[in-house]
C-alpha positions as a Markdown table, in Angstrom:
| # | Residue | x | y | z |
|---|---|---|---|---|
| 1 | Met | 106.9 | -92.5 | -108.0 |
| 2 | Gln | 104.7 | -89.9 | -106.8 |
| 3 | Thr | 100.9 | -89.3 | -107.7 |
| 4 | Arg | 98.3 | -87.2 | -105.6 |
| 5 | Ile | 95.0 | -88.5 | -103.7 |
| 6 | Gln | 92.5 | -87.7 | -104.6 |
| 7 | Lys | 88.6 | -87.3 | -102.4 |
| 8 | Trp | 85.9 | -89.0 | -104.3 |
| 9 | Gly | 82.6 | -88.7 | -102.4 |
| 10 | Asn | 83.2 | -89.2 | -98.8 |
| 11 | Ser | 86.4 | -91.4 | -99.6 |
| 12 | Leu | 89.9 | -91.1 | -100.8 |
| 13 | Gly | 91.5 | -92.3 | -103.1 |
| 14 | Leu | 94.7 | -93.3 | -104.8 |
| 15 | Arg | 94.8 | -93.6 | -108.9 |
| 16 | Ile | 97.7 | -97.0 | -109.5 |
| 17 | Pro | 99.4 | -96.2 | -112.9 |
| 18 | Arg | 99.5 | -99.1 | -115.4 |
| 19 | Ser | 102.7 | -99.2 | -115.3 |
| 20 | Phe | 102.9 | -100.0 | -111.2 |
| 21 | Ala | 98.9 | -102.2 | -111.9 |
| 22 | Ala | 101.0 | -104.3 | -114.8 |
| 23 | Glu | 103.7 | -105.1 | -112.8 |
| 24 | Ala | 101.7 | -106.0 | -109.6 |
| 25 | Gln | 98.9 | -108.2 | -111.8 |
| 26 | Val | 95.9 | -105.9 | -110.9 |
| 27 | Glu | 93.1 | -104.7 | -113.0 |
| 28 | Glu | 89.8 | -102.8 | -112.7 |
| 29 | Gly | 87.6 | -105.2 | -110.0 |
| 30 | Ala | 90.2 | -106.8 | -108.3 |
| 31 | Thr | 90.0 | -107.1 | -105.0 |
| 32 | Val | 93.1 | -105.5 | -102.6 |
| 33 | Asp | 93.9 | -105.8 | -98.8 |
| 34 | Leu | 94.8 | -102.6 | -97.9 |
| 35 | Ser | 95.9 | -101.9 | -94.1 |
| 36 | Val | 98.2 | -99.6 | -92.5 |
| 37 | Lys | 101.8 | -100.7 | -91.2 |
| 38 | Asn | 104.3 | -98.4 | -88.5 |
| 39 | Gly | 102.3 | -95.4 | -90.2 |
| 40 | Arg | 102.7 | -96.4 | -94.0 |
| 41 | Leu | 100.1 | -97.7 | -96.2 |
| 42 | Leu | 100.0 | -100.7 | -98.1 |
| 43 | Val | 98.1 | -102.1 | -100.8 |
| 44 | Arg | 98.1 | -106.1 | -101.5 |
| 45 | Pro | 96.4 | -107.8 | -104.0 |
| 46 | Leu | 94.4 | -110.8 | -103.1 |
| 47 | Arg | 95.0 | -113.8 | -105.2 |
| 48 | Val | 92.3 | -116.1 | -105.4 |
| 49 | Arg | 93.4 | -119.4 | -104.8 |
| 50 | Lys | 92.2 | -122.6 | -107.6 |
| 51 | Tyr | 92.2 | -125.9 | -106.1 |
| 52 | Ala | 92.3 | -128.6 | -108.3 |
| 53 | Leu | 90.0 | -132.1 | -106.2 |
| 54 | Lys | 93.4 | -134.2 | -108.4 |
| 55 | Val | 95.9 | -132.4 | -106.4 |
| 56 | Leu | 94.0 | -132.3 | -102.7 |
| 57 | Leu | 93.0 | -135.6 | -102.9 |
| 58 | Arg | 97.2 | -136.7 | -103.0 |
| 59 | Lys | 97.2 | -135.2 | -99.5 |
| 60 | Val | 94.6 | -137.9 | -98.4 |
| 61 | Ser | 96.7 | -140.9 | -96.7 |
| 62 | Arg | 95.4 | -143.2 | -94.0 |
| 63 | Arg | 96.9 | -141.5 | -91.2 |
| 64 | Asn | 94.2 | -138.4 | -91.5 |
| 65 | Leu | 91.3 | -140.6 | -93.5 |
| 66 | His | 88.2 | -140.0 | -91.0 |
| 67 | Gly | 85.4 | -142.1 | -90.3 |
| 68 | Glu | 82.3 | -141.2 | -90.6 |
| 69 | Val | 80.6 | -138.9 | -89.0 |
| 70 | Ala | 77.5 | -138.7 | -87.3 |
| 71 | Thr | 75.0 | -135.6 | -88.0 |
| 72 | Gly | 71.9 | -136.1 | -85.7 |
| 73 | Arg | 68.9 | -137.4 | -86.8 |
| 74 | Val | 66.8 | -137.1 | -90.5 |
| 75 | Val | 64.9 | -134.3 | -90.6 |
| 76 | Gly | 62.3 | -133.9 | -93.7 |
| 77 | Arg | 62.9 | -136.4 | -96.5 |
| 78 | Glu | 66.4 | -137.6 | -96.7 |
| 79 | Ala | 67.5 | -140.9 | -98.1 |
| 80 | Trp | 69.6 | -142.7 | -95.7 |
């Protein structure tokens, strides 16, 4: 598909056809990564990773579990 680059203020803009946006799973306000590689303009949607505590805790084992970490002296009215 061919499209035109248009001037928007001091920048240039590219319109993304609805079918392309749907296939790439992007919508208005989505954050994308814009880069140039070998003279080609690349636009990739950034996916926000969603973490679940239950899934993350499954990765904790005796091997990677550490003890307490000293963070320095008490400052202010912290309770220890």
